[in-house]
C-alpha positions in Angstrom: -12.3 -1.6 12.5 -11.6 -0.8 8.8 -8.5 1.4 7.9 -9.3 5.1 8.1 -7.1 5.7 5.1 -8.7 3.2 2.8 -10.2 5.9 0.5 -6.8 7.5 0.0 -5.0 4.2 -0.8 -4.0 3.4 -4.4 -3.4 -0.3 -3.5 -6.6 -1.4 -5.5 -5.1 0.3 -8.6 -1.9 -1.7 -8.3 -3.2 -5.1 -7.7 -5.5 -6.1 -10.6 -6.6 -9.5 -9.4 -9.6 -9.1 -7.0 -8.8 -12.2 -5.1 -5.2 -11.1 -4.5 -6.4 -7.7 -3.4 -8.8 -9.2 -1.0 -5.9 -11.1 0.7 -4.0 -7.9 1.2 -7.0 -6.2 2.5 -7.9 -9.0 4.9 -4.4 -8.9 6.4 -4.0 -5.1 6.7 -7.1 -2.9 5.8 -9.8 -4.9 7.7 -8.4 -4.4 11.2 -4.6 -4.6 11.4 -3.9 -1.4 9.4 -1.5 -0.1 12.1 1.0 -2.6 10.7 0.5 -1.2 7.1 3.5 0.7 5.8 1.2 2.7 3.4 -1.0 3.7 6.4 2.1 4.8 8.5 3.3 7.0 5.7 0.0 8.6 5.2 -0.6 9.1 8.9 2.7 10.8 9.2 1.8 13.2 6.3 4.2 11.5 3.9 3.7 10.6 0.2 3.1 7.0 -0.6 4.7 5.6 -3.6 2.0 3.7 -5.6 4.1 0.6 -5.7 4.6 0.4 -1.9 2.9 -2.7 -0.6 1.5 -2.9 2.9 4.4 -5.0 4.1 6.9 -2.3 3.0 8.1 -4.1 -0.1 7.9 -2.4 -3.5 5.8 -4.0 -6.3 7.8 -4.6 -9.5 6.1 -2.4 -12.1 7.2 -1.9 -15.7 8.9 1.3 -16.6 6.3 4.0 -17.5 4.3 6.9 -16.3 3.1 5.0 -13.1 6.5 3.8 -12.0 8.2 6.0 -9.4 11.7 6.4 -8.1 10.9 6.2 -4.4 13.0 4.2 -2.1 11.4 1.3 -0.3 10.2 1.8 3.2 11.6 -0.7 5.8 8.9 -2.7 7.4 8.8 -2.2 11.3 
């Protein structure tokens, strides 16, 4: 089953390389989305930082309008 939050997820905007995005999607979005930290936050009604990766780590982004100051979410 595909992740029910896929349409709300900004992961595709954060990972520009299609091949790299497909790797993340194959591990999390295409069936094991219950392990995705982004999914967990959305399902709990929380805001998801754009730089939060499915494994709970924060993507390093340059300073600018898309960077956020959110704290990392610990992976379960």
